[in-house]
C-alpha positions in Angstrom: 1.7 -6.1 64.5 0.8 -7.4 61.2 2.4 -6.2 58.4 0.1 -4.6 55.9 -1.3 -6.5 52.8 0.8 -6.4 49.5 -1.6 -4.6 46.8 -2.1 -7.3 44.2 0.4 -7.2 41.1 -1.4 -5.0 38.7 -1.6 -6.5 34.9 0.0 -4.7 32.2 -1.6 -1.9 30.2 -2.8 -3.1 26.9 -1.3 -1.0 23.8 -3.8 1.5 23.0 -7.4 1.6 24.4 -9.7 3.3 21.3 -12.0 1.8 18.6 -9.6 1.1 16.3 -7.3 -0.8 19.1 -10.3 -2.6 20.3 -10.6 -3.9 16.7 -7.1 -5.1 16.8 -7.6 -6.8 20.0 -10.5 -8.7 18.8 -8.4 -9.4 15.8 -6.1 -10.6 17.6 -8.6 -13.2 19.6 -9.6 -14.5 16.4 -6.3 -15.1 15.1 -5.2 -16.7 18.7 -8.4 -19.5 18.7 -7.4 -20.4 15.4 -3.7 -20.9 15.9 -4.4 -23.0 19.3 -8.1 -24.6 18.8 -7.7 -27.3 16.9 -11.8 -27.6 16.3 -11.6 -23.7 15.0 -9.4 -24.8 12.4 -11.8 -27.8 11.5 -14.5 -25.1 11.4 -12.3 -22.5 9.2 -11.8 -25.1 6.3 -15.5 -26.3 6.3 -16.7 -22.5 6.2 -14.5 -22.5 3.3 -16.2 -25.5 1.7 -19.6 -23.6 2.4 -18.2 -20.6 0.4 -17.3 -22.4 -2.2 -20.5 -23.9 -2.6 -22.3 -21.0 -1.9 -20.3 -19.0 -5.3 -21.1 -21.8 -7.5 -24.4 -23.1 -6.9 -27.0 -19.5 -7.2 -29.4 -19.7 -4.2 -32.1 -17.8 -3.0 -31.4 -14.8 -0.2 -33.2 -16.8 2.2 -30.9 -19.9 2.0 -27.4 -17.3 1.5 -28.1 -15.6 4.8 -29.0 -18.7 6.2 -25.6 -20.3 5.5 -23.5 -17.5 6.6 -25.2 -16.9 9.8 -24.7 -20.5 10.1 -21.0 -20.3 9.4 -20.5 -17.0 11.9 -22.6 -18.3 14.7 -20.0 -21.5 15.0 -17.4 -19.2 15.1 -19.0 -17.2 17.8 -19.6 -20.3 20.0 -16.0 -21.6 19.5 -14.1 -18.4 20.0 -16.5 -18.3 23.4 -15.9 -22.0 24.1 -12.5 -21.3 24.0 -12.6 -18.3 26.2 -14.8 -20.3 28.7 -12.0 -22.7 29.0 -8.9 -20.1 29.3 -10.8 -18.4 32.1 -12.0 -21.5 33.5 -8.3 -22.8 34.1 -7.4 -19.5 35.3 -10.1 -19.9 38.2 -8.6 -23.4 38.8 -5.2 -25.0 38.8 -5.9 -28.2 40.0 -8.6 -31.4 38.8 -12.3 -30.8 39.8 -14.8 -32.2 38.2 -17.2 -29.4 37.9 -14.3 -27.1 35.7 -14.7 -30.8 33.1 -18.4 -30.6 33.4 -18.5 -26.5 32.2 -15.9 -27.5 29.5 -18.1 -30.3 28.4 -21.0 -27.9 28.3 -19.4 -25.3 26.3 -18.0 -28.2 24.1 -21.6 -29.6 23.9 -23.0 -26.3 23.0 -20.9 -25.9 19.6 -21.0 -29.7 19.1 -25.3 -28.9 19.0 -24.4 -25.8 16.4 -22.3 -27.7 14.1 -24.7 -30.7 13.9 -27.5 -28.0 13.5 -25.2 -26.3 10.5 -25.1 -29.6 8.7 -28.7 -30.4 8.9 -29.4 -27.0 7.4 -26.9 -27.3 4.8 -28.2 -30.2 3.3 -31.9 -29.2 3.5 -30.9 -26.4 1.7 -29.5 -28.5 -0.9 -32.0 -31.1 -0.8 -34.8 -27.9 -1.8 -32.7 -26.8 -4.2 -32.3 -30.2 -6.3 -33.1 -29.2 -9.2 -31.1 -26.0 -9.8 -28.1 -28.2 -8.2 -28.8 -31.0 -10.4 -28.5 -28.6 -14.1 -25.4 -26.8 -12.3 -23.4 -29.6 -13.2 -20.3 -27.2 -15.4 -20.2 -24.7 -12.1 -19.9 -27.9 -9.6 -16.9 -29.3 -11.7 -15.2 -25.8 -11.9 -15.7 -25.7 -8.0 -14.6 -28.5 -7.7 -11.6 -28.5 -10.2 -10.6 -25.4 -8.6 -12.1 -25.6 -4.9 -10.6 -28.5 -3.8 -7.1 -26.9 -4.4 -7.9 -23.9 -2.5 -9.2 -26.0 0.1 -6.3 -27.5 0.7 -3.8 -24.3 0.5 -6.1 -23.2 3.6 -5.4 -27.0 5.5 -1.4 -25.6 4.7 -2.1 -22.4 6.1 -3.6 -23.5 9.4 -1.6 -26.6 9.8 0.3 -26.4 13.0 3.4 -28.2 12.0 6.7 -26.6 11.3 7.2 -26.0 7.8 9.5 -23.6 5.8 7.8 -19.7 4.9 8.4 -20.8 1.2 5.3 -23.0 1.8 2.8 -20.7 3.7 3.8 -18.2 1.3 2.8 -20.3 -1.6 -0.5 -21.7 -0.4 -1.5 -18.0 0.3 -0.7 -16.6 -3.2 -1.5 -19.9 -4.8 -5.2 -20.1 -2.9 -5.6 -15.9 -3.9 -5.1 -17.2 -7.5 -7.5 -19.8 -7.5 -9.8 -17.6 -6.0 -9.5 -15.0 -8.0 -10.2 -17.4 -11.1 -13.3 -18.6 -9.5 -14.5 -15.4 -8.6 -14.8 -14.4 -12.6 -17.6 -17.3 -12.8 -18.9 -16.2 -9.2 -22.7 -17.0 -8.3 -22.5 -15.2 -5.1 -19.8 -12.2 -4.5 -20.8 -12.2 -0.7 -19.5 -16.4 -0.9 -16.5 -15.2 -3.0 -15.8 -12.2 -0.3 -16.6 -14.3 2.9 -13.9 -16.9 0.8 -11.7 -14.4 0.6 -12.2 -13.1 4.3 -11.6 -17.1 5.5 -7.7 -17.1 3.4 -6.7 -14.2 5.0 -7.6 -15.5 8.3 -5.7 -18.2 7.6 -2.8 -16.8 6.3 -3.3 -14.3 9.3 -3.0 -17.4 11.8 0.1 -18.6 9.7 2.1 -15.9 9.9 0.9 -15.7 13.9 2.3 -19.3 14.6 5.2 -18.3 12.8 5.9 -15.1 15.0 5.5 -16.9 18.0 7.5 -20.1 17.3 10.3 -17.8 16.8 9.4 -15.8 19.8 9.6 -19.0 22.1 12.1 -21.1 20.4 10.1 -23.8 19.3 6.7 -24.0 17.6 3.5 -22.4 18.6 1.1 -25.8 19.9 -2.9 -26.5 20.5 -3.6 -25.0 23.9 -4.2 -27.1 26.8 -7.6 -26.3 27.0 -8.2 -27.7 23.8 -7.8 -31.1 25.3 -8.9 -30.3 29.0 -5.4 -31.2 29.9 -5.7 -28.2 33.2 -8.5 -28.1 35.2 -10.3 -30.8 34.1 
């Protein structure tokens, strides 16, 4: 007589199921992607540079909406790509050519969007070249203060272990630089977007430090980033 099949183990319950908890889970997914996916960190830094250009040079509404939409679309594609890679690894425990092709195709979608964004960004600058040419003071200000701000974001998202004071200094320094830039901003929308990106970078640094404390070793990039599992 065959023994009855044991029921599959149930998943642990998620903490909270309401609307606020849903936002919390979504935020955790965003930060997890920044912490564990190198390409997402590259997109984050690139988005900061776009925000600095948009807040320094006066652009039309169509150009602003296009740039912001491109940034958000690339973020969405990279997060979806990460989720798909994790799903493939969950379903396939050994090397499989179809799993590799699935991951490559998902990565190709992000690459196409990234290249398209670069082309759109260049087209907007060329179309507004007269405005760019006459905004030398604003460009000088954005370069002088924006590059250190970008460096602060880079420090926050770097995966290498470092003292806590380094992250704190980078976050506060980025906030001060952004506050100075906001006083002469050509677009408060792009300034707000840059502030949000700085907050995401700070949250990822805090999450990486928390994971390192809980596991006893520094948080590293997810294996799916390099296709090390299941293709």
